[in-house]
Each structure stands twice: as C-alpha cells, then as structure tokens.
C-alpha positions as CSV (number, residue, x, y, z in Angstrom):
1,M,0.1,0.1,-0.1
2,G,2.8,2.4,0.4
3,D,2.0,6.1,1.3
4,R,-1.6,5.2,-0.2
5,S,-4.5,5.7,2.6
6,L,-7.2,3.1,2.1
7,C,-9.5,5.0,4.7
8,N,-9.8,8.8,5.3
9,G,-12.7,8.5,7.7
10,L,-16.2,6.7,7.3
11,L,-18.1,10.3,6.5
12,W,-15.6,11.3,4.1
13,D,-15.4,7.9,2.3
14,W,-18.9,7.5,2.1
15,T,-19.7,10.8,0.8
16,H,-16.8,10.7,-1.8
17,W,-17.7,6.9,-2.6
18,Q,-21.3,7.8,-3.4
19,N,-20.3,11.2,-5.7
20,T,-17.9,8.8,-7.8
21,P,-20.1,5.5,-8.1
22,L,-18.2,4.3,-11.4
23,T,-14.6,4.6,-9.7
24,S,-15.1,3.7,-6.0
25,P,-16.5,0.8,-4.0
26,F,-19.9,2.5,-3.1
27,H,-21.9,-0.7,-4.5
28,L,-19.7,-2.8,-2.4
29,F,-20.4,-0.5,0.9
30,T,-24.3,-0.6,-0.3
31,R,-24.4,-4.3,-0.5
32,L,-22.2,-4.6,2.9
33,L,-24.8,-2.6,4.5
34,G,-27.6,-4.5,3.3
35,Q,-25.4,-7.9,4.8
36,L,-25.1,-6.1,8.5
37,S,-28.9,-5.3,8.5
38,Y,-30.1,-8.9,7.7
39,G,-33.0,-9.6,9.2
40,L,-34.0,-5.9,10.5
41,Q,-37.4,-4.6,9.8
42,E,-35.6,-1.6,8.1
43,P,-32.6,-2.7,6.3
44,L,-29.3,-0.5,6.5
45,K,-29.1,1.7,3.0
46,P,-27.4,5.3,2.1
47,G,-29.6,7.9,1.4
48,P,-28.9,11.4,-0.6
49,V,-25.4,13.3,0.2
50,R,-27.0,16.6,1.9
C-alpha cells in the first residue's frame, strides 16, 4: 500500500464514494450495509448526500 491511504474516515469516504460511483467501491459498501442489517425490518441503506 505504501503511502496510499485506504480510509480517510467513514463520513468522508462514504460521501466521496457515493459521489463517484463508477470509480469507487460504493456498490460494495451498499451491499455490506444490506448484509449487516439482515433480518431487520428496515434494512440499512445509504440516503442522499446533503
């Protein structure tokens, strides 16, 4: 990995990924939220960036 940062903080990464969906792991993050909320009445899913 060298000097490359893999995580800048959840909120920054989340908004950056959501605003650049074609070049980021946002689809994986969305799937992860769905898996983490398995069985909940209201699944976790990202909303619009404000």
